[in-house]
N, C-alpha and C positions, 0 to 999 in steps of 0.2 A: 686293757690286757691284764691278766692276772699276775703277770710278772713285773710289769712296769707301771709306774705312776705317770699320769699325764704330765708332759713337760710344759713349763710356762714359756710363752712366746716372748721374744726380746726384739725390739726394733732398733735397727742401726741406720744412721744416716751417713751417706758417702758424699763428700763434697768434691765435685769434679772441677779442677782448675781450668781457667781459660787457656787456650793454646796461644803460642807465640807465632808471629808472622813476620815475613820479610818483604819489603817493597824493593822492586828492581826496575830501573828504566829499561825499556826495550828499544828505545831509539837512541841514536848517537848524535851528539851535537855536531853542527856543521863544521867542517875543517876550516872554512874561511867565511866569516860573517861580516857583512857590510850593511850600512844604513839602507833600509828599504827591503832587505831580504827577510824571509820568513822561515819558521821552523815549527814542525808539528810534533811536540814531545808525546811519547806514550810510555806507559808503565804498567806493571802487573804486580800482584801480591801472591805469596805462597798460599794464602788462605782461599784465594779465588775471589775475595772481595775487591771491588773496584777502587783503585787509588784515586785520590784527588790531586790534580796538578795545578799549581799556582805559582805566582811570581813572588819571591821573597826579598828581592833586591833589584832596584832599577825600574820598578813598576811605574809606568806612565811617564818616565823621564828617559830611560834608555830603551825600554821594551814595553809592549802592551800585549794583552791576551784577549782573544775573542773566539768563541766557538772552537776551542782546542788549538788554535793557531797563534803562535807568538810572533809578533812583528817587531823588528829592530828599528827604532825610530831615531836614535842618535848614538854616537860613539860612547863607549864605556863598558861597564860590566853588568850583565843581566844574570840573576840567579833564579833557577827554576826548581821548585820543590815538588816531590811526589810523596804524598802522605796517605796513610790508611788508619782511621780512628778506631777500628775494631767494632765488635758488636757483642751480643750476649755470649758468644762462644770464643771470640778471639780478642786478644789484647791489642792495643794500638801498636802499630809498627813504628820503628825509628825512621824518620824522614830521610829520604835520599835527595841530594842536591846536585844539579848540573850547573856549571858556571860557563857562560858564553861571553867571550870578549868580542865586542863589535868595533871594527875599525872604521875609519873615516873613508869617504869616497874620494877618489882622486879627481883633479880638475886640470884643465889646460887653458893657457892664455893665447888668444889670437891678437896679433899686433901687426897691422898693415904697414909695410915699409913706406915711409914718407917719400914723396918725390923730391927732386931738387928745387930749391926756392931761390928766387932773387931777393936781394936785400930789401927791396922796396915792397915786398909782399906783406900784407897786413897780418899774416900769421895763420895758424891752423890748430884745430883740435885733433889730437891723435885718435886714430880709429882703433879701438880695442874692445875686446869682449872676453868673457870666460865661459867655459863649457858648463859651469855650475849656475851661471846667471848672476853671480855676485859681481859687485862693482870692482873695476880694475883701477889701481892707482898708477899714475905715470909721474915720474920725476926726472929731472936733469941730473945725470951722474958725472958728466964732464962737459967742458966747453960752456960754462956759465957766462963767459965773457962774449960768447957768440949768440947764445939763445937765452931767453927769459921766459918764465912761466907765471901766468896770472893765477889768482885764486880760483878762477873758473876753469883752469886747465889749458887756456889758450897759450900756445907757444909762439912767441914773437922773436924777431931777429934784430940783433944789435950791431953786428959787423959780419964781414965775410969770414968764412971758415967752416968748421964742423962742430956739432955737439952731439952728445949721446943721451938717449932717453931710455929709461928702464920701466917696464910694466910689471907690476906685482899684484898678487892677490893672496892675502894672509890666511884665508880659510875661515871656517867657523866651526860650530859644534858638529856639523854634518860633513863638511869638506876639509881635507887637508890643504895646506898651503900649496899653491901652484908654483912650478918652476918659473923664475923670472925670464922675461924676454927683452932683449935690448935692440935698439935700432939707432942708426946714425943718420943725422940730418945734415945735409950739405947746403950751405948758403953761398950763393954766387953773387958777383957784382951785378948791379943793374945794367941794362943796356943803355948806352949813351943816348941822350935825347937828340932828335934830329935838329 
């Protein structure tokens, strides 16, 4: 133009910062979790990127994870984390954590009531079992002058009278202790010989 000189071009670079994102669990932890139960955690991110869900505490001791399903394998605390590492457009999100407390399973003892025995009887092994399959312990709690117990668990008779036996099961990492069960054994005089 006759009135204007040609303008010189100037290049400007604009740096666009990565966006921030938030991770949120879309599933709620079970209200009551016991050994053997499962939970399928799900999460989403505000960026639309897929979060990664992993176990951050209790992995393979309290809980295990496979194909998106968390299985509770023993009592304790299991921490589940949802994370999103970001990409070329999004910053990494702050991880979110769900804490699940797993309780022990309950168990019960079955203890058959012993019949009455004569003093001359050679003795008996108490019939017990637990719903957990764990071994049951039996001990004499009163009447030790009437009954005796061998190391093998055999109950034998010392004199006429009664004795009390108690069956217990203390539990383990999976099962809580069972309520004890007591039974009374009556020892009668032997029939007189002919």
